[in-house]
N, C-alpha and C positions, 0 to 999 in steps of 0.2 A: 550470572544470566537478566539481562534487564529488558521490558520493553520499553518500547521507545520513549514512550513520556516519562520514565525515567530518566533514559538518557538525556531527554531535552533537560530535567531538571539539574544534571549533573553539569551540563556544559553551560546553563543559565547563569551560573554561579562567577561573580565576576576573577575570583583565583583560583579558578580549579583546578588548572595547570600545575599550579604552586604544589597541592598534596602529591605526596609519596607514592606512587601506583606503576613504582618499577616490578612488581609483585603478579600484576596482570597482563599475562601472554594474550591475551584475547576475552573479548566479551559477544554471547549469546544473546541474540537477538529475536522476537518474533512476535505473534498475535495481532499485530499489524503492520503496516508499511514503513518502513526505517527511510530518513530522509537523505540526501548528499550531505547537508550543514551535521549530520549525525558523525556519518561515516566519514568524513572528511576531516573534523573537529579530533577524534580520538585517531584519527590515520594520521593526523599530524603529529603524534605523537609516538606511534607507533605502535598503536593497540587495533589491530582489527576487529571490526564489527561482523562476528558469522551470523547472518541470516537463517532461521529456518523456519517449516512453514508443515502447517497441521492443523489439522480440525478436531474437536470431541469424537467426530463419528470412526477417524482411523486410532483411538487410544492414545497417540502419541503423536510426536514430528514424524514425518513423513518426506523429507528434503531438508538438506544443511548443504550452507557451504563447510566445507572442511579448511582449516588453519592454512595448509598447504596452498591453496589456490584462491585465497581470496581477495588478493593484490589486483588490482586492474578492473575488478569487477566494479558494476555499475550500485547502486541503494538499492535495487529493488530484485535484482538477482537472488535467487532462494535455493542455488545451487542446485545438486542433483539428488534423486531417489537413493536412499536410506535401501540397506541390504533386507530382503525378503520384501520388498514394495514395488509395484508394478504402477508404473504412473506414463501418462501418453494426454497428447490434447486430442481431443474432439471438436468437431464443427457442431450444428447446432441439429443437422441429420443421423450423428453418433459414428460421424467416419472420422477414423485420423487424420491430423491433420502435419503436416513437415514441419522443417526449422523456417523461422521466421514469419510463419501463420498465427495469427492470433486465435484462437479457442479456448474451450472449458476445460482446466483440470480432470482428469478422472482417476481414479486409485483401484486398484486391487492387492489384494493381501492377507495375512493372517492377523494383521492387528485390527481391520476392519471389523465394524459390528456388521452384524447379519440385515437388521431392522427400525425400524422406530417402534418402539413402545406403544402398540395399542393407538399405531398412527398409520392404516394402511393407506391410505392414500398416498401420504406424502413418501413412505417406503416404497412405491410403485412408483412415482415419479424422481425419485435419486438413486436407487438399486435398479439399474437395467442391465442384461446380459452379463451379469459379472462384475459390473464396474459399478462405482459409487463417482454420481456426479455432484463434483463440490459445490457450484456455482461459481468458480473462482477464473477467473480469464487470465492468461497468461502466452507467455512465448515461448520457443526452445531454440536453441542457437544449435549451429552444426557441431558443437562440441559437446551438447547434451545437458546445458547447464537451462534452468528455466528461469524466467523473470516473470514477475507479479506485474498485473496491472489493474485487477480491483475486483471488485463484486459484478458481476452480471448483473443484478439488481440496479447497482449504482450507475452502470451506463448511461451515461447521456447522449441523446441525440440531435446534433444541430446543426442546421442546412445540410442533415444529411449523411455526417459523420458521425461514426461514432468514438464517443470519449468517456475514457475512466478517472474518476477522480483519483485516484494515486499519483498516475502523473505528473497532475494537474497541479497537486498539494506541494509533492515532492520541489517543483521549479519553484511554487511560492515561497515553500521554508527555504531554500536555499539564501533566501533573500537575507543578509547579516539583523537587520532590524526585528525581523517576524518571530515571533515565539508559537503560533500556531496556525493552523488554517483548513479550514474544509470547504471545498467547492460542490454546487448542484446547480440540477438543472432546473430553471422556472421559466414559467408558459413566456412562451414569443412568437408575436405574428406575424414576423417575419422569417425567424431562424425555428420557429416548431419548440426550441429549447435554445435560450440561453444561458451561459455558463457564470453563476452568479460564486465568487470568493467572500466568505466571511474570516475575516483577520484580526489577530489578535498582535498588535505588536507586544513587544520585548518590554519591560519595565522601563518608564523614562524615555523610552523612543517613540518617535511622531511619524506617522506613515499616510501618506494618501496614494490617491488609484496612478496618480502619475508616476510615483515613485516606482509601485509594482510593474506598472505597462515597460516603463524602461528595462528592469531589471530581468520581464521576461522576453524581452522582444527578440533575442539572441537563441532561448533558450526552448520555446516552445513555438509549433507554426500556428499561424494567426488562429485559424476554426478553433484552436485548443486554447488560446487565452480568454480568460472572462470577460464578459462586457460590462458586467454590473460588481460592483464592490462594496461589501458594509464591514464598517472596522468597529470592531467592538472591545471590554477591557477583559474577555477571556471566552472561551469557548467551551460549554457542558461537556463534560464527561460523563463515565460512568464508574462502578467501583474499581475495575480493574485500572482504571489511568485512562481509557481508550477515548477517543471523541463519541460523544452520545449522537450518534448518526439521526436516529426518529425525531429526538426532539429538535435537533438542528435542523433536519427537514420541516420541519411541525412550525417551529420558530421563524425560520429565513426564508423560506421555500414559496414566498410571493415573489413577484416581479418587483 
């Protein structure tokens, strides 16, 4: 089991495919969005990445891709609910949404906690009508597979369109010269918010905005592409290896 940051470290080694990995049947991953560059790298040697999804409030994972159905799924697919877990996608009014619609993941089941300790206001906001509202946005397809889009709080609103960082970051990370990427919305007089990308190239590689824009041209709709770029040596992370989004927003959140 590897969080995506660990998987990135593995494939960043110049000779990582020369190690004997025959004993590995699959790799479980979770904690943050997995990029196509990671699933593609391990997939090229026959090792599927099995995404899982869960929160502290659910005690453990609530969804996962099974080994037998990982092939052909996009990197943001988090699979189907595990036994004893009920999951749905609700709109902002608490109504269930059908396949293909973007909304908030909600959960119920025996692994779910009852409340936040001594935090009644947060409890009332998150636990409603028997469902736990996760604050995560996803879609579900006709076959029941869920696809993670991002945190509701991280959503960017540009030109009247909703854009989630995970999708944009995944497209940027598919560039072979990119080591890490984070995107956020910054104030913009014309668009309300403009999408800004902060990118750390791989060691020894040189990148500019034109390189990335060309790469994204056929991967993202025009309104989802960054309008501003900043290139850095590395992006700040928290102890678990996840991006430190609070520090990134504080450091790079200006136009």
